[in-house]
FIVEXFI-990259 format. One line per field, with one value per atom (N, C-alpha, C, O): residue number from 1; atom name; y, z, x. Coordinates in Angstrom, 3 decimals, padded with zeros to 6 digits. Example, Ala and Ser with C-alpha at 12.3 -4.5 7.8 and 13.67 -1.06 7.14 Angstrom:
tilum <- 1/1/1/1/2/2/2/2
tormar <- N/CA/C/O/N/CA/C/O
Y <- -005.690/-004.500/-003.300/-003.319/-002.250/-001.060/000.030/001.138
Z <- 007.800/007.800/007.800/008.465/007.080/007.140/007.870/008.039
X <- 013.190/012.300/013.200/014.236/012.850/013.670/012.900/013.409
//
This chain:
tilum <- 1/1/1/1/2/2/2/2/3/3/3/3/4/4/4/4/5/5/5/5/6/6/6/6/7/7/7/7/8/8/8/8/9/9/9/9/10/10/10/10/11/11/11/11/12/12/12/12/13/13/13/13/14/14/14/14/15/15/15/15/16/16/16/16/17/17/17/17/18/18/18/18/19/19/19/19/20/20/20/20/21/21/21/21/22/22/22/22/23/23/23/23/24/24/24/24/25/25/25/25/26/26/26/26/27/27/27/27/28/28/28/28/29/29/29/29/30/30/30/30/31/31/31/31/32/32/32/32/33/33/33/33/34/34/34/34/35/35/35/35/36/36/36/36/37/37/37/37/38/38/38/38/39/39/39/39/40/40/40/40/41/41/41/41/42/42/42/42/43/43/43/43/44/44/44/44/45/45/45/45/46/46/46/46/47/47/47/47/48/48/48/48/49/49/49/49/50/50/50/50/51/51/51/51/52/52/52/52/53/53/53/53/54/54/54/54/55/55/55/55/56/56/56/56/57/57/57/57/58/58/58/58/59/59/59/59/60/60/60/60/61/61/61/61/62/62/62/62/63/63/63/63/64/64/64/64/65/65/65/65/66/66/66/66/67/67/67/67/68/68/68/68/69/69/69/69/70/70/70/70/71/71/71/71/72/72/72/72/73/73/73/73/74/74/74/74/75/75/75/75/76/76/76/76/77/77/77/77/78/78/78/78/79/79/79/79/80/80/80/80/81/81/81/81/82/82/82/82/83/83/83/83/84/84/84/84/85/85/85/85/86/86/86/86
tormar <- N/CA/C/O/N/CA/C/O/N/CA/C/O/N/CA/C/O/N/CA/C/O/N/CA/C/O/N/CA/C/O/N/CA/C/O/N/CA/C/O/N/CA/C/O/N/CA/C/O/N/CA/C/O/N/CA/C/O/N/CA/C/O/N/CA/C/O/N/CA/C/O/N/CA/C/O/N/CA/C/O/N/CA/C/O/N/CA/C/O/N/CA/C/O/N/CA/C/O/N/CA/C/O/N/CA/C/O/N/CA/C/O/N/CA/C/O/N/CA/C/O/N/CA/C/O/N/CA/C/O/N/CA/C/O/N/CA/C/O/N/CA/C/O/N/CA/C/O/N/CA/C/O/N/CA/C/O/N/CA/C/O/N/CA/C/O/N/CA/C/O/N/CA/C/O/N/CA/C/O/N/CA/C/O/N/CA/C/O/N/CA/C/O/N/CA/C/O/N/CA/C/O/N/CA/C/O/N/CA/C/O/N/CA/C/O/N/CA/C/O/N/CA/C/O/N/CA/C/O/N/CA/C/O/N/CA/C/O/N/CA/C/O/N/CA/C/O/N/CA/C/O/N/CA/C/O/N/CA/C/O/N/CA/C/O/N/CA/C/O/N/CA/C/O/N/CA/C/O/N/CA/C/O/N/CA/C/O/N/CA/C/O/N/CA/C/O/N/CA/C/O/N/CA/C/O/N/CA/C/O/N/CA/C/O/N/CA/C/O/N/CA/C/O/N/CA/C/O/N/CA/C/O/N/CA/C/O/N/CA/C/O/N/CA/C/O/N/CA/C/O/N/CA/C/O/N/CA/C/O/N/CA/C/O/N/CA/C/O/N/CA/C/O/N/CA/C/O/N/CA/C/O/N/CA/C/O
Y <- -001.227/000.077/001.145/001.106/002.227/003.400/004.278/004.244/005.051/006.173/006.874/007.001/007.368/008.178/007.321/007.688/006.073/005.225/004.918/005.024/004.620/004.148/005.466/005.245/006.776/007.783/007.975/008.456/007.584/007.638/006.503/006.821/005.051/004.242/004.462/003.941/005.379/005.543/006.505/006.456/007.704/008.496/007.658/007.640/006.939/006.344/005.564/005.715/004.729/003.950/005.081/005.052/006.150/006.829/007.539/007.477/008.185/008.826/007.657/007.922/006.541/005.558/005.133/004.807/005.170/005.068/005.832/005.443/007.317/008.568/008.228/008.793/007.487/007.137/007.749/007.831/008.178/008.790/007.658/006.695/007.980/006.915/007.430/008.422/006.827/007.564/007.124/005.932/007.921/007.834/007.970/009.012/006.976/007.060/007.365/006.678/008.244/008.357/007.364/006.973/006.988/005.860/004.719/004.019/004.428/003.037/003.438/002.532/004.721/005.046/004.133/003.467/004.165/003.454/004.604/005.465/004.588/005.439/004.836/005.528/003.566/002.681/003.366/003.076/004.197/004.983/006.272/006.910/006.609/008.079/007.987/007.259/008.686/009.079/010.032/009.848/011.172/012.330/013.019/012.890/013.495/014.198/014.789/014.575/015.378/016.080/014.933/014.962/014.007/012.857/012.165/011.872/012.023/011.708/012.446/011.960/013.739/014.780/014.770/014.931/014.643/014.474/013.350/013.602/012.197/010.936/011.399/011.217/011.995/012.249/013.375/013.036/014.433/015.483/014.890/015.255/013.792/013.616/012.677/013.024/011.789/011.073/012.098/011.987/013.137/014.125/014.821/015.065/015.073/015.631/014.983/015.510/013.706/012.704/012.872/011.953/013.904/013.861/015.271/016.182/015.364/016.985/017.364/018.489/016.500/016.409/016.152/015.150/016.905/016.720/016.291/016.879/015.478/015.255/015.736/015.339/016.769/017.046/016.125/016.090/015.421/014.891/015.892/017.021/015.651/016.304/016.627/015.793/017.829/018.217/018.484/018.703/018.441/018.760/019.713/019.471/020.994/021.903/021.539/022.148/020.754/020.225/019.505/019.186/019.254/018.459/019.487/020.169/019.534/020.652/019.990/020.809/018.594/018.102/018.416/019.043/018.118/018.733/019.945/020.223/020.890/022.463/022.686/023.637/021.898/022.175/021.461/022.067/020.338/019.578/020.663/020.971/021.199/022.130/023.413/023.879/023.897/025.292/024.934/025.751/023.823/023.317/023.297/023.837/022.313/022.234/023.379/023.254/024.406/025.739/026.460/027.133/026.289/027.078/026.492/027.209/025.175/024.502/024.348/023.713/024.934/024.996/023.436/023.116/022.709/021.266/021.431/022.469/020.694/020.699/020.268/019.467/020.700/020.578/020.052/020.699/018.765/018.276/018.202/017.523/018.798/018.821/017.504/017.578/016.429/015.381/015.713/014.769/016.749/017.111/016.913/017.545/015.946/015.514/014.269/013.692/013.761/012.629/011.440/010.370/011.568/010.147/009.798/008.730
Z <- -000.100/-000.071/000.004/000.765/-000.907/-000.999/000.193/000.797/000.446/001.716/001.604/002.614/000.469/000.368/000.708/001.447/000.081/000.407/001.873/002.455/002.459/003.905/004.823/005.889/004.460/005.226/005.061/005.978/003.892/003.566/004.411/005.219/004.546/005.299/006.763/007.466/007.272/008.800/008.818/009.874/007.918/008.301/008.409/009.437/007.255/007.564/008.695/009.297/009.246/010.460/011.396/011.853/011.833/012.678/012.815/013.743/011.579/011.602/011.749/012.315/011.244/011.399/012.945/013.403/013.735/015.005/015.709/016.839/015.271/015.764/015.468/016.218/014.602/014.311/012.990/012.692/012.179/010.808/009.726/009.658/008.874/007.632/006.497/005.785/006.487/005.596/004.283/004.075/003.282/001.674/001.717/002.073/001.376/001.139/-000.473/-001.300/-000.830/-002.316/-002.762/-003.927/-002.102/-002.719/-003.214/-004.074/-002.342/-002.748/-003.891/-004.275/-004.421/-005.534/-006.765/-006.755/-007.660/-008.972/-009.856/-010.436/-009.934/-011.007/-012.073/-012.826/-012.611/-013.639/-014.957/-015.750/-015.206/-016.235/-016.510/-017.560/-015.335/-015.450/-016.084/-015.574/-017.219/-018.019/-017.517/-017.538/-017.015/-016.900/-015.307/-014.775/-014.789/-013.412/-013.380/-012.332/-014.155/-014.105/-014.087/-013.218/-014.811/-014.615/-012.991/-012.366/-012.590/-011.249/-010.079/-009.068/-010.436/-009.245/-009.686/-008.698/-010.845/-011.105/-010.338/-009.702/-010.405/-009.664/-008.107/-007.433/-007.683/-006.317/-006.017/-005.188/-006.565/-006.248/-006.354/-005.494/-007.528/-007.256/-005.858/-005.025/-005.541/-004.218/-003.116/-002.391/-002.891/-002.151/-002.079/-000.966/-003.047/-002.913/-002.148/-001.792/-001.831/-000.882/000.416/001.217/000.786/002.057/002.693/002.050/003.887/004.778/005.374/005.874/005.445/006.310/005.617/004.912/005.539/004.999/005.846/006.923/005.816/006.672/005.705/004.572/006.594/005.761/006.547/007.759/005.463/005.948/006.366/005.888/007.166/007.464/005.828/004.932/005.808/004.572/003.253/002.136/003.501/002.545/001.769/000.565/002.162/001.227/000.099/-000.970/000.271/-000.930/-002.075/-003.109/-001.873/-003.040/-003.499/-002.814/-004.951/-005.842/-005.705/-005.741/-005.552/-005.587/-004.053/-004.012/-002.971/-001.716/-001.565/-000.924/-002.162/-002.131/-002.979/-002.688/-003.852/-004.737/-003.665/-003.353/-003.216/-002.066/-001.025/-000.819/-000.400/000.634/000.217/000.964/-000.870/-001.243/-001.694/-001.592/-002.095/-002.490/-001.332/-001.132/-000.380/000.969/001.889/002.689/001.917/002.503/001.870/002.460/000.402/-000.275/000.196/000.379/000.378/000.525/001.968/002.254/002.756/004.043/004.925/005.888/004.263/005.025/006.425/006.669/007.032/008.440/007.972/007.038/008.505/008.086/009.403/010.449/009.291/010.176/009.952/008.993/010.697/010.267/011.189/012.413/010.637/011.069/011.374/011.705/011.338/011.862/013.093/013.879/013.557/014.656/015.199/016.145/014.510/014.940/014.248/014.492/013.395/012.761/012.905/012.439
X <- 000.684/-000.048/000.939/001.906/000.645/001.491/001.134/000.062/002.149/001.761/000.532/-000.160/000.146/-001.166/-002.343/-003.257/-002.259/-003.385/-003.340/-004.419/-002.480/-002.239/-002.632/-003.207/-002.352/-002.926/-004.571/-005.236/-005.116/-006.639/-006.962/-007.834/-006.505/-006.798/-006.877/-007.743/-005.795/-005.920/-006.745/-007.376/-007.186/-008.192/-009.477/-010.154/-009.792/-011.147/-011.190/-012.253/-010.376/-010.429/-010.705/-011.847/-009.893/-010.148/-011.730/-012.537/-011.801/-013.347/-014.593/-015.653/-014.338/-015.282/-015.454/-016.549/-014.222/-014.267/-014.801/-015.096/-015.150/-015.784/-017.313/-018.109/-017.783/-019.141/-019.457/-020.649/-018.584/-018.813/-018.844/-018.080/-019.910/-019.920/-018.786/-018.942/-017.986/-016.839/-016.772/-016.997/-016.483/-016.299/-014.681/-014.131/-014.082/-012.640/-012.376/-012.976/-011.610/-011.436/-010.618/-010.682/-009.985/-009.069/-009.549/-009.015/-011.157/-011.683/-012.826/-013.564/-012.983/-013.925/-013.493/-012.458/-014.252/-013.975/-013.182/-013.844/-011.825/-011.300/-011.083/-010.398/-011.433/-011.128/-011.055/-010.159/-011.889/-012.255/-011.672/-011.748/-011.020/-010.425/-009.138/-008.286/-008.870/-007.957/-006.990/-005.773/-007.640/-006.999/-007.115/-008.218/-006.410/-006.609/-007.986/-008.595/-008.515/-009.964/-010.864/-011.736/-010.832/-011.762/-011.699/-012.718/-010.632/-010.333/-010.972/-011.479/-010.840/-011.550/-012.852/-013.569/-013.612/-014.717/-015.465/-016.488/-014.972/-015.311/-015.456/-016.470/-014.324/-014.240/-015.546/-016.390/-015.652/-016.472/-017.854/-018.654/-018.381/-019.724/-019.651/-020.489/-018.976/-019.119/-019.274/-020.263/-018.371/-018.307/-019.831/-020.298/-020.444/-021.886/-022.808/-023.862/-022.429/-023.374/-022.740/-022.908/-022.020/-021.686/-021.975/-022.497/-021.628/-021.988/-020.922/-020.887/-019.825/-018.453/-017.478/-017.598/-016.187/-014.940/-013.943/-014.044/-012.979/-011.935/-010.564/-010.294/-009.771/-008.700/-007.343/-007.135/-006.528/-005.411/-004.361/-004.471/-003.385/-002.279/-001.445/-001.314/-001.048/-000.532/-001.449/-000.980/-002.535/-003.872/-003.379/-003.452/-002.769/-002.561/-001.626/-001.681/-000.939/000.198/-000.566/000.020/-001.877/-002.818/-003.694/-004.457/-003.469/-004.379/-005.903/-006.821/-006.256/-007.330/-007.853/-008.911/-007.345/-007.699/-008.072/-009.085/-007.270/-007.549/-009.020/-009.746/-009.316/-010.618/-011.709/-012.734/-011.453/-012.269/-012.717/-013.891/-011.627/-011.682/-012.506/-013.366/-012.236/-012.904/-014.593/-015.508/-014.703/-016.085/-016.951/-018.040/-015.989/-016.774/-016.985/-017.913/-016.332/-016.629/-017.630/-018.475/-017.516/-018.788/-020.145/-021.129/-020.143/-021.182/-021.721/-022.736/-021.005/-021.170/-021.167/-021.864/-020.208/-019.986/-019.178/-018.562/-019.207/-018.298/-016.974/-016.924/-015.915/-014.570/-013.743/-013.796/-012.925/-012.544/-010.924/-010.556/-009.990/-008.792/-008.168/-008.275/-007.585/-007.057/-005.703/-004.986/-005.247/-003.633/-003.504/-004.210/-002.527/-002.274/-002.826/-002.288/-004.093/-004.731/-004.378/-004.936/-003.478/-003.004/-001.782/-001.386
//
């Protein structure tokens, strides 16, 4: 398992232990995605069924996470920082 996937897995386990129903973007079907934009569309479609977003440590280094954060704030999602929790 790669480092990024391991971080998402740890975040999923942590949030599930707190009672959240977690959508792990690493577990979404990206098999038809050819470009980064396709990958993001898959993730954002899944995100639209959520009302909370969890941010991994160093999320600001990820262009995709920044898009997701901005959308979450615009749509008034609750935002959970996982900094120091994983």
